[in-house]
C-alpha positions, 0 to 999 in steps of 0.5 A: 032276559036273553031268549033261549037262555036256561041259566045266566051268569052272576047279575044276569048280564050274559048267558052262562048255558042256552036251553036246547035247542039253541047254542051260545052264538056270541063270545060275551054270551049275550046271544043264544041261537037256534040250532039247524031245523034237525037238531036237538041240541048243537055247539054251532050252525055249521055242518056236523055240529049236531049232537043230538036229534029230533024224533025222525033223524039220526046222528051221523057225524054230527049231522041229522040225517032223515030215516023216514022216507016221506019226510025225506021225499016231501023235503028234498022233492026228491022221490025215493029219498030214504036218509036226508038232511034238510033239503040234502039227499044222502041215499035212496030207497032199495033199488035205487042210487043217488045220482049227483049229476042229475040230483035225483034217485035213479033205478039201478040196473035191471039186474041190481036189486041193490046199487051204488051206481049205474055200474056198481050193484051190491045185491042182484035179483035172481038168477043173476049172482053178484061178482063185484061189482056187478050182477051176471048171469050164473053159468054154472047153471047154464045161464047166460046174458040176453042183451035183447032183453036183458035178463038170464036165459038157458037157451042160446038160441034166444040169443043166437039163432040156430046157437045150440050151445054158449059160454060167457058171463056178463053184467046187465046193461053192458056189452053181451060177451055172450059167445056162441060155441056150437050151432044147429046141423046145417050151419057153422058158427062164423065170429062166435055170434052167427050161425051161418047157413052152410054153403050147398054140396056141389057135386 
């Protein structure tokens, strides 16, 4: 009797078919070995060898990836992991991306509702709009980026003191390209960023 064998060959000398979740692991059919933990059936113990998966896992490219966030977070010890195979995290919950450098799920930039990296957004939080690959303030609705608060504002004066109008579109987390274009009376524009008081009038 060969453990894990479903049907034997003539005289019972070898296993013709291994039962799930086992696979034939020897050339002469004398050994049935267990498939990787998440596989319901497989052809070998290697990556990409699964033919089906146990409950809670989906088959993706021959691998069984977890679709249960709590299971993944427990198995991988990575908070917010949403798809995984064993202890390997493949992707993270919405609002996070998998950071291979730190091996964790990292929060997306403030403007992004979803992202694939610290610099690549896929969807945006309002009032930011998506212009690949970033989330930018909607200048058409007179929103401008405030680098101090990392948010969009309709008040140029909250970005640059004494500024009455501005232009520019910028992704959250980047160096601001918003520029002041006009200042309040009694000041003049200097370097597109500063409304400087006018010098006293000389008589």
